[in-house]
N, C-alpha and C positions, 0 to 999 in steps of 0.2 A: 498480250504480254506487255511488260513494262521494262524500260531501260533505266536501271538504277546505278548510282555510284556504289562501289564496293563498301564505302564507309557507311552507307545507309542500309546495308543488308544484314539483318540479324540472322543467326543460325536458324535453320528450318525452312528458309525460302527454297523454292525449287526452280531449277534452271528451265527457261523456256526456249533456249536456243543453244545448240552445241558450242562447246569451246574446243578449239583445236590445239594440238601441240606444234612444235617447231617443224615437224615433217608434214603438217597439214592433215594429220590423222586425228580423229575424234579423241580428245582427252577426257572430257566430261560430257556426257550425253544429256539431251533434253530429259527433264523429269528427275534428275539427280537432286537429292536434298543436300543442301550445302551446310556443312558443319563449320564450327569456328576454325579448326585447322585448315580446312579446304579454302575458306575465305582468305585466311592469312597467306596461304601459298599462292593463291591467285594474285593477291596484292603484291606479294614479293616478286612475282614474275612480270609486274608492270601492267596488269589488267586493272583499269580503274572503273570500268562500267561493265555490267552484265545484264542480260535479258532474263527476267524472272516471271513466273506465273503469278497472276492476280485475277481472281474470278471476275472482277469488274472490267478487265481489259483483255481477257483471253480470246476474244473474237478478233483482236488486232493481228493481222498477218503481214509480215514483212518479207517481201520477195527479194532474193539476191539476184542482181543483174548478171553476176558471173556464176556459172555452175560450180558446185563443189568439186567436181572432177577436174575442171580446168584450173581452179584455184589451187588444188592440192598439187597437181603436176607442176604448175609454174612455181609455187612456193618451194617445192622440193628441188627443182633444178637450180633456182637461185641459190638456195642454201648449199647444195652440194658443190656447185661451181665456185662459189665465193669461198667456201671453207678450203677447197683444194688450192685456190689462189693464195689464201692466207698462209696455208701450210708451206707452199712453195716459197713465198716471200720470206717466211721465218727461217727457212733452211737455205735461203739465198741460192735457190736453183736458178740458173741463168736461162735455160731453154725449157719452155713448157708449151704445149699446144692444147688449146681449150676448145677450138671450133665453136666459138660463141655464136656466129651466124647460123650454123647448122643446128645448134641447140635451141636458140631462142626465137628464130624467125617462125618456125611452125607453132610455137606456143603463142607468139604474138598474133598470128593469124587467127587462132581460136579465140583469143581475147577480143580482137576487133570484130569478128563475126558475131560473138555473143552480145557484146555491147551494142552493136548495130541493130539488134532486134529490140532494143529498149531506148530509142532515140530521145524519149521524153524523161528518162530516168534522171533522178537527181543524186548528186554526190552525198552519200550518207553512210555512216558506219552500219554495217549489217553483219560482218563477220568478226568474231572475237577469237584471238589465238594468243597463246604464250609463245615467246620466241627466245632462243638462246642468244640472239644478237639482234639489236634494233635494226641493223642495216638490211636484213633480209625482208622483213615485213614492210619496211619503209620503201624499198625498191619496188615491190609489187604495188603498194598503194599509189605511189607516184606514177607508175605505168598505167594503172587503171584511171586515175583522175585525169592525166594528160590526154589519154585516148578519148574519154568522155567529152572533154572540152574540145578536142580536135573534131569530133563528130558534130558537136554543136556549132563549131566555127565553119564547117562545111568542107573539110579536107576530104580528098578522095582516098581510096584504099591504100595506094602506095605511099601517099603522104602520111597517112595514119601509121603505116608500118614503120617509116623512118622516125616519126615522132615517138611512137610507142617503144621502139628499140632504144632510142636515145633516153627516154624516160626510165625504162626498166633498168638500164645499165648506167644511169647518170652518175652513180656513186661507186662504180666498180673500182675506181682508184683507191678507195678506202681500204681495199684488201691489202694494200702495200703500206698502210699507215700502222704503226705499232698499236696493238690491241689495247694496251694500258692507257693510251691517249684517247681512243674512241670511247672507253668505258670510264674515264676519269670522272668522279662525282663532283669534284670541286672546280673552281675557276682555273682555266688554262693560263699558263704563263705566256708571255709574248712569243718565246721560242717554240713552245708547244703549239700555239695557234698557227704559227708559220709552217710547222710541219703538217698540221691538219690541212691547211690550205693547198698543200702540194697534191692532194688527191685529185684535183681537177687536171693537173698536168699528167699525173700518172694514168688517169682514166683515158685521156686523149691518146697517149702513147700506146696503151694496151689495145685500143679499139681501131686505130687508124689503118692498120695493115691486116686486120682480121678478114679472112675470106667471107663473102656474103654479108658483110657488115657495111652499111652505108657510111661513107665518110662523114656525112652530116650527123650521124649518131655519135661519132667521136667528138665532133664539135659541141654537141649537147653536153657531153661529159666535161668538156673544156670550159664552156661558157655559162653553165647554169648558176654560177654565183656572181656573174657580172650583173650590174644594175644600170638602168638607163641614164642615171645622172653621172655615171663614171666612177661610182664609189665602190664597185665590186672588185672581185679578183678572178683570175690571176693577172689580167692585163689592164684592168681599169677601162674596159671598153664602154662606150656610151651609145644610147639611141639605137639606130638601125645598124650600127656596127656589130651588135649582138644579134645572132640569128633568131628569127621569130620563134622557132621551136624551143630554143634555149630559154627564151623569155617566158614561154608557157610553163616549161619545166621548173624554172626558178620560182615561179609563183606557187605551183602546187607543192614543190619541195618545201617551201617555207610553211605553207598551210599544214602539211602533214607533220612536219617537225613540231609545230605548235600544238597540234591536237593529239599528240602521242605522249604517253607517260615516259619520262626519262629519269635517269638516276639522279640528275641534278635539279629537276623541277617537275611539278605536276602538270598534267595536260590541261590545255584550255578547251572550253566548249566551242563548237563551231562559230557561234555568233561572236564570241570574244576574239577568236582568231581572225575572223573577217574584219572586225573593227580595227585590229592591229594592222592587217594588210592595207586597209584603206588609208591609214596614216602615211603609207608610202606610195599612194596613187599619184602618178605623174612625176615622181622622183625616183623611186626604186622599181616600180612596176608600171606597165602601160595601163592607162585608165580604161581603155576599151576592153582589155583582157580581164581586169578586175571586175568590170561591169558584167561581162559574160559569166565570170566565175560566181559572182553574187547571185545571178539568175539561175545557176545550175546547182547551187549548194543547198542542202536541207539545213537551214540555220537552226531549226529545232527538230531533231530527228524524231521519227515516229517512235512512240513509247516513252519519250522523256517527260518527266513531271515538271509542270510549270505553275507559277503563281500569277494570277491575273491581277490587273489593277483594281479589281473589285475586292481583292483579298481571297477569292475562291481558289481552290486547288484543282488542277485539271491535268489531263494527260493528252499529249498530241496523238491523234488517231489517223490523220491524213495530211497530205501536203497540198499546197496550192502552187502549181508551177508558175503561175503568173504573179504570185505574191508570196515568195518563200518566207518572208518575215511574218506572214499572217496565215498560219495553218488552221486546220480544223481541230478543235480540242473537245475532250469529254470532261465535263465538270463532275468531280467526285465528292468534294467537300465545300461547305459554305465558308464564309469569312471567319467563322469561329472554330474551324477545324472539325466540324461535325459532319459525318457522312450523310449524304442526301441521295435521292433517287437520281442516278446519273442522267445528264442531258448534254447534247452537243451544241457547240457554237462554231460557225464558220467565221473566223475572224476577218476574212476578206470581205464579208458582207456586213458584219456588225462592227463598224469602225470605232465605236466608243469604247470597245473592250480591247485591251492589249496585254501582251505578256510583260510582267513586271520583274520576274525572277525565274531562275531555273534551278531544279534539283534541290529545292528546300523540302526534303522529305522527312516526315516523322516516322521513326522506326516502329512505333507501336501500332501503326496502321496494318502491319503485316503479321 
């Protein structure tokens, strides 16, 4: 299979991986032939990349580190709980009981157990879904990414539980922010941004007294926009005054925001987002945390099309955990764009060859 930008997919391509709806149920199944209207609808729903069949790469198998069942249940609970909170906030209900600890702790246990079975897995897009609200999928992504980094860092299971709950619910305060602000396509005014910033305080207030919810999870909601140089919000904390869990979550929150399609900007590719994060190393984010993140992220996801410095076109077919920036690629076309008998190069062993560009795909190939 191949991972292609929607903009490079002509009508007639066939899906190679399910696309899910906002409930986590299959919306379009593997093998569906994509028409122009379907491609337009997917793009409208914020999907910028899809996995498609290609006879030259159909032997590529991408394994999900989280089972479909766990992902569906967690996505559904996030969506249902957050929608109820938004509804209550809109109707100004003063007393509501959500039992967040009872709801999300068992789900987080399943997430931790499943991710623990893949300790060497790298952070990579494998699941594609449409969402009726960016917040729902973002919350799950941040929960998964933070847990994977916590495992790599060496946290024990209870530490992972606290980190995971804090990550999964870090943006819960946004359920009290007016929906028109969260979905505004243009630049926010100063007053609107000040209102958005209040989600950290709202989140802390919502989580701190919840039964079975660690107080540290509430502090993650409170502190995930603080930055180590003191430039963050809501309190302008710096360095070790920001809890370690919140610093992890702040890092992956920024990464997922950059790599997700939004109404006001297109998504970055992983290597572009990492470059942006590194500009804040030592000022916005801890250098050691960014270094571990760099080693755990698939900079060039399996299935993505790349152009080599030789001018040849290739597809990433495997990752090198010890050198994420130098994956194994399968060369499909020569420097003139002519198809050749495919062959593979392990870029970690052939250092004279490197990736020069990503996703420069010619539509007529398909």
